[in-house]
C-alpha angles and dihedrals in degrees: 000000000000142000113274096179098092126121115282118215124211130035120345127198109252097201119077112275119226108231111237123210113236115178098204132016122188114200124195110233095232094057100040093110096036110129092235091051091053091047092052094048092050090052099054138057100237120199094195132002114200127182119226132186099236147310095304087060091063093073090048096050123101093229124160111254116251111261093037093071107327120269121196136186127204114199149138116260108223100197140052113316097186113072141157119268104262092227124183125283114252092009132101112256129195091238100227131146125244126218105203101198090144136026132198134034135224099198091100104220109178094225097046111139090207089076089079105013099069121068092218130050090212125112098238120197118192106209097189090094090146089066090050093050091048088052092050092045091054091049093050093043094048092051106036092158093057125082121220132205108194129184138181100202102086098096098018144015104276096223112024095104098010097111085065101042096039090209097131093052089060091044092052091050091049097046093045086069099049123099100197105038144057129198123223119200112194124198149157092208135085091227101131104114094101092055100048097089094057127092109229092183090216091299101106126065119198109206135191133200108225133202135155113281091248089060090045090053095045104035113016104069116205096351119131121277114262093249090053091052093052091046089052090050090053090051091049090049091052089051091057103264124137116230139228129188129198121197088196126165098027106198123209112223139137107292095017094139096058093040095053092043088056090052093050091048092047089051098049093041088066110021125071107240088212089066093054114101095186147333122217130201123205130166122224110280135156142158117276093250090064091061089069093044092052091049092048100041101030106029090162092064117101093198096102087053091064125105092274121156134169112275128204088277092053093249121128108251140166115267111278095249090054092051093046090050092052094045094048090048096048091044091053092049090051094046090053087062100034134015094188108049111109110238123189140172122247116225100344133135128256089252095055090047090055095044092047103040105013091243139056138203083226097219144014093272090055094052092044090053092053093047091049089055090051091048093052092050093076100046118120 
């Protein structure tokens, strides 16, 4: 055991931090005295803190899986942290970059792909953020004529423990000073208080995944209620952030039209459409192995009983006519409230784009170009 009362450099959250219980924390030896490590340990109520030699030791440790008493790891990531979004073969991708400074999530959504995608059930926080920022800085400097959209929510929820780690505060500060990049932080939480005193200068987009409250209750674990997410978006908007919303995954169930229309109306009743950078639509989809995991871990969930069949990318998806119907309907709901908000499809084919919207960006490069233009519009 070691002292965690030392001075922490960098940005500190000004609001009171709620202490989170974490049953087991594994700390890589080389980062045990790192300022971010000390900050994290001071912000949690740790049942056990164990030192490990390095990342390979994580797979050999008898840690408790996250979700059955949380287990975290604090480590240094030795490789590249900035990577291309993996996308989906034969489908149009948004073409953004992912900054994987953290992996794993404890929110417990039944459909979460991370249940089978990650090799470890740990919440792993890479405290060598300075290396990640140097990597991003080199990329932006080496390609000044390119524009970058970068997000941290590919392998985690960007904000669910961020008030403890403080990572996004440092990222917001960094990206607010960049001329050819924006940062998107995606979440299902309402955890924004620690970011509201920063000036993002139009270069940070706070985004929320949205679903009707009955889906939140049944399928989205300990994520924030829908009303709380929208209230958090309003607070972020008032603090100067641009907003993004992701109706993803859209779930097909009896009464889905009325339920999603209520969500769209609740959103536009409170949020200024002029502050919305984009809205994405994506239907429920997941790899075949996740079907078994959902049935085993969430036997009450009806999701595996839906009309899901293997698509061209091998993922289980709703039949095309169901997806098109949902996309057309949500697009119509949104257009009734705003004619200007940019709406795009996540991981769909050129054919589905045309059948749903009557047009298509044709390929990933086309969609990326349109999203880059939207991102640039809010810079100051």
